[in-house]
N, C-alpha and C positions, 0 to 999 in steps of 0.2 A: 445598372442591373437589369438583365433581360428577363423575360416572362418566366422562363424555366427556373431561373435562380429564385425569383420572387415565390413561385409555387413551392420550391423545395424548402425555402426558408419558412414559408407558412406551414407547411407540413410538419416541420420539426417543432413548431410553437403550438400545434393542436388547432382545433376549430377556432378558437378565439383569436389566435395569431393570424389565421387565414383571414378572418373577418376584419381584423384591424388593417391588414395589408391592403385588402381590397377597398375598404372604405377610405383609406389614406390615398390610394391611387385614384379613386373616383372624386375625391374632393380636389386633388391636384388637377384633375382634368377639367374642372369647373372654371379655372382661372381665365380662360378665354383669350382673345385677341386684345392686346393693349390698344387704347385709343390713339396712341402715338403713331400707330400704323397708318393713320389717315392724315397726318400733319401736312403733307404736301398737296392734298385734294382741294379742289376748288369747286364752287365757290366756298369762301370761309364762313362757317356758321358762327354768328354772333347772336346770342339769345335776345339781347336787348333790341336789336334791329329786327330779327324775324318775329318774335313774339311782342309786337307792338301794333295795337289796333285789333281788328276783328279777323279771326282765322276760323275757317270751317274745316271739319275733319270727318272722315268716313272710316269705319273700322269693323272688325270682326274679332270674335274670340273662338279659337279652336281648341278643343280638348286634346289630351295627349295622343289620341288615335288619329287627329287631324280633322275630325268632324267639326263643321261650323255650328256651334251651339247658340251663339247670339251675334246679331249685327247691331250696329249703333251709329248715330251721327253725334257730332259735338260741335257746339259753337263756343269759341273762346274769346272772351274780351280781355285783352292784355294791355297793361300799362306799366311804366317804370318811373320811379322817383329816384334819381341817382343810380346807385347800384342795387336797388331793391325793386323787384318786379312783382306784379300781382297778375295771376292768370285765373280768370273766372270761367271754369269749364261747365257747360250745361249739356248733359247727356240725354239723348232720347234713344231708348232701346227698342229693339224689334218686338218685344213682347208687350209693348205699350207703356212701360214704366219710364220714369225720368229720374235722374239724379244730378248731383251738383257737387264739384270739388273746386275749392279755391286754394291755389298754391300761392305761397310767398316764397319767392326765390331771390337769394342774395348772391351777387356776382363777387367772387374772390379773385385772387391773383392767379396768374398762370392757367387760365382756362378752366378754373374750378368754380363750381356752384353748390350752394346748399339750399335745399328746399324743405318747406313744411307745408302740411295740409291736415285737417282734421282727422282724416282716415289713414294717414301715414304715421307708422309707429317709429318714434324718434325722427331722425333727419334723413332726407334723401340726399345723396352724394353724387354730383355730376362732374364730369371732366370732358371738355371739348378740345379737339385738335382737328385743324383743317375743316372738312365739311361734316364732321361727326361729332356726336355727343353720346356718352355712355352715362346713363342715369340709373343708379341702383338705390332701392328703397324696399321697405317692408310695408305692405298694405293690408289694412284690417278689412277683410271682405266679408260681408253678410252672406251666409250660405245656410239655408234651411233653418232659419231661426236662431242661428249662432254665429259667432264671428270667428273667422280663421285668419291668421296672419300668414301672408304669402310673400315670399321673396320675389321681387321683380328686377329684371336685368333688361333695361330699355336701351335700344340703339336707335338714334335719330340720325338720318342722312339728308343733308340739304341738297336738293337736285338743282334748283335755280332759285331766283329771288322770291318765287311765289310758292313752290311745291317742296315738301319735306315728307319723307317716308320714315315710318317708325315700326320697329319689330321688337316685341317684348317677350322674353322667356319667363314663364312663371313656375316657381319651384317651392316645395315645402319639404324641409329636412333633406334637401338635395335631390328630391325626386321631381322629375319633369311632370308638371300638371297640365300645361298647355301654353298657347301663344296668342298674343294680341298683335294684329297688324292694323296699321293706321296710316292714312294719307292725309296730310294737312295741306290746305290752300289758303293763302293770304288773300283777303279782298282787296 
């Protein structure tokens, strides 16, 4: 169905019909690129191998206009017992504050991962293929004395055995809030 037909159909249904059509199209556009697109890319990302030992990271948060609002560093102590990994992340923020997140990640079959952390609502779901990992979850973020649940869509790309890049899109009710960019380096 082309755009003109969509607009005509929406017009026949009134304002609510138009709103429904545009919301449906907007949500369909959020599906994005499948992680399978990167299946042939090298080096192959294996979380148990990369996130093992100490990893340093540097990042920034940009709001929806692109302005850098916060910068941060992270030291991650990572270890695995079988198919269950622990990532202990210690953040130092540019405003002088510090925070911590401890992930428990379980490796499943066919490149799939499930993660949990205290500030993650429910489970984080990950899927790896080739040099890429797509990690989706809802994070409970403290903002001005209250907590807001924000959808994160993380993409991690292994560059070599030491460096991995991460780009996260943040959304609330489908609306773009900002992005987090992060560079990891294994010690």
